[in-house]
C-alpha positions in Angstrom: -69.1 -105.9 68.8 -66.4 -107.7 70.7 -66.4 -107.4 74.5 -63.4 -105.9 76.3 -60.9 -108.4 77.4 -61.0 -107.1 81.0 -64.7 -108.1 81.3 -64.3 -111.7 80.3 -64.4 -114.5 82.7 -61.2 -116.4 83.5 -61.2 -120.1 82.5 -61.2 -121.1 86.2 -64.3 -118.8 86.8 -66.1 -120.5 83.8 -65.2 -124.0 85.2 -66.5 -123.0 88.7 -69.7 -121.7 87.2 -70.3 -124.9 85.2 -69.6 -127.1 88.2 -72.0 -125.1 90.4 -74.7 -125.2 87.8 -74.3 -129.0 87.3 -74.4 -129.6 91.1 -77.5 -127.4 91.6 -75.8 -124.7 93.5 -76.3 -121.0 92.6 -73.5 -119.8 90.3 -70.8 -117.7 92.1 -71.1 -113.9 91.6 -68.2 -112.4 89.7 -67.2 -109.0 91.2 -65.8 -106.6 88.6 -63.3 -104.1 90.1 -63.2 -100.6 88.6 -60.0 -98.9 88.0 -59.9 -96.1 90.6 -57.8 -93.9 88.3 -60.4 -94.2 85.5 -63.2 -93.4 88.0 -61.4 -90.3 89.2 -60.9 -89.1 85.6 -64.5 -89.6 84.8 -65.6 -87.5 87.8 -63.2 -84.7 86.8 -64.7 -83.9 83.4 -68.0 -85.6 83.2 -69.7 -83.7 86.0 -68.9 -80.2 84.8 -68.5 -80.5 81.1 -72.2 -79.7 80.1 -72.5 -76.8 82.5 -69.3 -75.1 81.2 -70.3 -75.7 77.5 -73.7 -74.2 78.2 -72.2 -71.1 79.8 -69.8 -70.6 76.8 -72.4 -70.9 74.1 -74.2 -67.7 73.0 -78.0 -67.7 72.8 -77.9 -67.7 69.0 -75.6 -70.7 68.8 -77.8 -72.6 71.4 -80.8 -71.8 69.2 -79.0 -73.1 66.1 -78.1 -76.4 67.8 -81.7 -76.8 69.1 -83.2 -76.2 65.7 -80.8 -78.7 64.0 -81.7 -81.3 66.7 -85.4 -80.6 66.2 -85.1 -81.0 62.4 -83.4 -84.4 62.8 -86.0 -85.5 65.3 -89.0 -84.5 63.2 -87.6 -85.5 59.9 -90.1 -87.5 57.9 -90.0 -91.1 58.9 -91.7 -94.0 57.0 -95.1 -95.0 58.3 -95.2 -98.5 59.7 
C-alpha cells in the first residue's frame, strides 16, 4: 500500500540523512507535525462514539452482535 505523500521525506532530508550516515554521525530526527484541525476532529467523535452507540443499542441487538462476533471468532479454522 503506498504511503501518504505527507509522510515522505523531502529530497533535502534524504540527502542530509545520507551524508550523516556516511560521516558516522547519527541521522537527524524528522519531526512530523500533526494537523491541529484533524486532531481536534478526532477528539470530538472518537472519544464518545462507542459510549453513545452502546447506550442506543437494545439488549437484544447487543446480544445479536455478540453472537455473530463469537461465531466468526470460533469458526472452524484449519489445523496447522
